[in-house]
N, C-alpha and C positions, 0 to 999 in steps of 0.2 A: 362224100362228106372232106369237108376241110381239116386239115391239121391242127393241130395244138399248139401253139407256143411253149407251152409247158412240157409239150413233148422232150423239149431239148436240155442239153445240158449248155453248161456255159461255151464249152470249145466248140462242141457242135455248132452254138448260136451264131459265134466269131464267123466257121465258115459260109453264116448265108447273108450276113449282114453285115455291110461297107457303109463308112470304113469301121473295122473292126471295135472298135472302142467303143463304139454307140451299142454292143452287146452287152458290156456289163451294165449301163444307165438301162437300159432296158431289162436287164433281169433285176435292177433296183428299182424300178417304178413296180415291178409285179409282184416280186418276194418282200420286199419293203416298204413300201408305203402303199401295198393291198389297190390298187387302181380298178377298174372294173371295163374300163375300154383302151385302147391305140391310143385317143387323141386328147387322153389326161397325161399321157408323157410330155411337159410342154419342153422340154431340152433336147425332143428328139426333132428332127425336121420335118415340114409337114406331108414331105412328099415320101419321105419313108414311113410315116405315119399311116399314109395312105396305100403304102404296096404291104403292110402289115394284115392291116385292115382286110384287104382284098386276099393275102393270100392265105391268114389264119386266125383261127381261134383265139380268144383268148383264155375263154373258160368253156371247156367243152361238158361241163356239166350243168345242172341249174339245183337248188332247193325245192322239192314240190312238198315237203311236209315235215315237220317239224315236232317230236313229243317231248316234255320235259316232266322228269322225274322228281318226285320228293327229296329224294336224294343228292339233284343236280346234276344227275346225268340225262345227256340230252340223245335223243336218236334221231338221225335226218335221214330222210329219203331223196336222193337225188335223181334226176332223168337226163338220160343222154342225149346228144342228140337226133340218135335215130329211135328214140321212144323209149327205151331201156330203164329198168329200174333199179338200183340199189342202195343200201345203207351203210352208213357210216356213225360211228356213235363217241360222244366226249366226255370222259370219264374227268372229273376231278378228284385228286386225288390227296391233297393236300388242300386247306384253307388259306388264302392270304391270313398276316398276323400283323397287326396294325399296334403301335406304342398307344400311350394316353395324349401325346398331341396328334396322332394320326398320321404319324409317318410308318410305312408300310417295312416291320422287320422283319420279314419270311415272304417272300411271293408264292401266289399257289401256285401247284401245280397240276399239270394235265396228262391225259394219258386218250391218244386217238386212234379208237381202232377203225383198220380201214380191210372196205372191200377189194379184193383184187381181182374177180369174173363176174361176170350177170349169171347168177345160177352155180352150179358146181358139179361136176362130173362125178364125184365122190359115190355119191349115194350113199350116206350113211343112215344107218336105219331111224335115229335119235333125231335128226338135223333137220328142220323146216327147210333151209333154203334147197337141201336134194328135191322137196315135193315139187319145184316149179322146175324140173331142169336146166339144163343149160343152154346160156345164149350164144353167151361168145367171150374170150380173154376182154379186161380193161385196158387201154392202153397205158404208157407212163403219165400221159398230160392227164388222164381221167383219174387216176390214182392220188397224183400230185396235187390236183384238184380239191381232191376230199378235205387235206389236211389245209392248204390254203383258205379255203371259203370256211372252215371252222374256225380257224384262226381269225380271220376277218370278222366272220358272223360275231364272234365273241369278245372281240377289241382287245385280241392276244396280240400284245407286240411284237414287233419281226426280232428282237432282239431276246424273245422270251422262248426258251428248247420247251418243246413238248417232248413227250415217251409217244415211239409210234409201236403201233404190233399190226401187224398183217392175221389177222384175226377174224376179221367180217366175213362177206359172204365170199366164196370161193377158194379154190386151193393157192396159193400162192405159188406153191413149187412146180405147178401145171403152169404155169402164167410166167415164168423163172428171168425169160429175159426182159419182160415188159417190167415187173417188181424191181430186177435187179438196176435196171436204166433209172426206176422210180426213185432207190435208196440212194443214189448216185447224187440225184437233183434233190433231193433234201438237204445232202450235205457239203453242197455250193457255199465257199464263203461267203459269195457273192449273193446266196440265196437265202435260203430258211437256215440254213448252217445246222443243221440236224446231225449231231455223229454218229458214228457206226454201232456205236455201244446205248444208242437211245432206240434203236431199230430193231423190232423181234420178228422174226418168222417164224408162224406156227403153222405146223405141218401133219398132214394125216399120216405120213409115212412114206413117203417116195422115195426109199432109200437112192436109189441111182443120181436124184437129182438133189438129194441131199449132199451124196457127192461131190456132186460137180459143184454147186453154192460152196462145199469145204475147200474145192481147189482153185476160186478165185479170192479165198484168204480177206472176205472184206471188211472183217471185223463185228457183222452184225450178229446176235443173240440166237440161239435155237430153242424153237419150242417144241414137242412132239407130243401131239393128242393119241397117246395110248388108248385109256378106258378101260381095255382090260389088259390079263396079265396072260391069259392063253390064247393059242391061235383059234379054236373051236369058239368060244366066246367073239373073240375081234373079230373074223368073220362075218357073223349075225350080226352086229353091229354095225362092221366097215367091210362091204366087200373087197375094198381094195388090199385087204390082211392076202387074199388068197394069189395076188400078183407080186405084195413086200411082206413078208410075214415079218411076226416079230424079232426072229434073230437075224432078218437080214437091215431090220432098222436099228436093231444094237448093232451092229457091226457098224453100220454107217456112221451112226454117231459117235462112237469110240474112234473114228478118224478124223471127227470133224474139230477143224481148230479153236479151241477156245481162250480165252483171256485167264490168264490165273486168278483174276481175280475175280472171276465170273462161271456161271454155272449153267448145264442143261435142263431148260425146264421141262418136267414131264406134268403134261395137261392129263388129269386123269376124272372122268366126267362122272360122278357117282349118282346110281339110279338102286331105287329100292328094291330090296331081294332080286338084284341081280350082279353086283360086283362091288358089295357092300362090308362084306362080310370077311373075320380075321384072315381065314385063308388065303383070301385075294391079298390078302395086306402082306402076308407071310411070302408071296410068291413074288410079288412087287419086290421084296427086300433084295430077294435071291436075283430077280432079274436084273436090279439097278447096279450089283455086286460091281467094283471097279470104274464107276463113273461118277464123275462128279455133276450129281444131281441132286434137284430140289423137284419133290412132287407138289403140283398145287392141286389139291380139291377142289372138283366143281360140282355145286349144289346141280341136278338135274332143273331146267327150268322147265315145267311142264308150259303145253301148248292145246287149243281145243284137239281132240281126239287121239292126240299121243298114248300111245302103248305104255308108254312108261312112265313111273311115279318118282316123285322129289324123296330123296332118303330122308331119316328122319336125322335130328340134332346130335343123338346121342350113339349113333354109329357113325358119323361123319368123324365125334371126337375121338371114338375108340380106333377108328382106321389112323386120323392122325397120331394120336397118341403112339400107337404101334412101331410106325415108321420111326418117330423120333428117337423113340428108346431102341430101336435098333440101325442106329446112325444113318437114317437117310433123313434128310432135313425137308419137312412137311408145312404145309399151310395148306389153313383153305380159304377159299376166296371168298370173298364176302361177295353175293349177287350185289350187282346194280341194275337199275331199273324194274323192277318187280311189279312197281306198279303202272308201267307201260309197257310197250314191247318190246320185252325183253329179248328174246331168242332170235338170232338171224334169221330173216325170214319173215318176221312177224307180221311188222310194219308192213312190209311191202305184202303180203299176203292180206293184210285188213285192207288197205287202199284198192288193193284188186276187185275184193267183194263188193265194196264201196261203190268203184265203180261199175260193177257190173248190175246192180240191182237195177 
């Protein structure tokens, strides 16, 4: 399988393209003009275009399905060159605002939720991605292509910044080297120029990898998938807790460098009659003492044959209110895409079932 041109940072591309200034031109064609093939790079000599075509892929993935929600969210199913599939979600955060003359006053804002692996090794009990097992890590280019293709597909101009969350299929810190390479490629000024603070890594709590990422001091934001406040329940929900218990995760978070204006996000997936009670809220406040934290309560999105249920609205509100009253900033994430395949892995599962009929 050919390597993708999207695997390279600009400084790396200058090492393989002669003369070096061509690398910057190639970067601009890809990331600012969204070309679909090397032949469209008109100021690049034909001989170099042919060499690139022979040696590299431009896009290492392709869109094979799109589902659009009434709330504007779009879920994309991508296929890799070797036939695997994974999902990416475009989430509109704020709509474009125009004045009476049709002039844009405020630009629309988007978050793109990217996958880092095909499948996942973590095996969380509530996660549909885990049911399909683990196939392989995504390459840097396959991660980068998700954002590039979504911007191109939705006519989001190159100079428009988006927020990126590594929160799709897979555990980002289990594919740390490739994810870090993608982070740096997104940040290239001659590319998409997406700042480090616009990029959030969500992890199930690989504490040794959290420490390794922290030592890199990239400036990215961190989100911890906590979901339980004691080891017994967390091990039931997330088997990885046996290797990385809550204490080790909290210790790693305390050592993680965070911009003074930012907070560590703790994702707490709420499931009915399991972790939605005030006793859990009290334990969570105690657990996060001394951490500049923000808790994001997430409704569990039911999927066929899931043993877990969506919590009641009043229980979510009561949980949130308790945390806020006791000094922990807490919000409820408004679920997006409930009318489409909302849970990670759901669209992939649906398409597999259709293909197997």
